[in-house]
C-alpha positions, 0 to 999 in steps of 0.5 A: 122797448123796441130796437133796430138791428144795430141796437138803436132804440126805436123812438119814432117811425118816419111818416110815409105817403104815396101817390096813386093814379087811376083812370077809366075810359068808357069806349062805348056804352057797354065797354070800359077800360080801366087802369091804375098805378099804385105808389107812382114814385116807388117810395119804400115804407119806413122800417117799423119793428114795433108794428103789430100784424106785420113783419117790419112794415106796418100793414097800412103801408102795404104799397111801400112794402111792395113798391110801384105796381100797375093794374089794368082791366076791362068791363063789358056789359051784356045787354 
C-alpha cells in the first residue's frame, strides 16, 4: 500500500491528458522550418507515488512533469 505525504492512502491516480501542436512550412524545395509546442495548456501531471521508473511522476507523463515547452528547427537539403 502506498501513501501520500499527508498519510492518505493512494487508491486512484487521476487521469492526465495534454494537447500538443506541431507544424512545418516548406519555404522552398530545399528549405523547411518546423516548430512545436508540447503541453499547450501547461497542465501538471498528477502526483503518482506508486510509479515505477520515476520519482513521483509516471514516466509516461513526461510533459506534465516539465510543463509547456517549445521546439523550433530548420532543415536544408543540399543538392
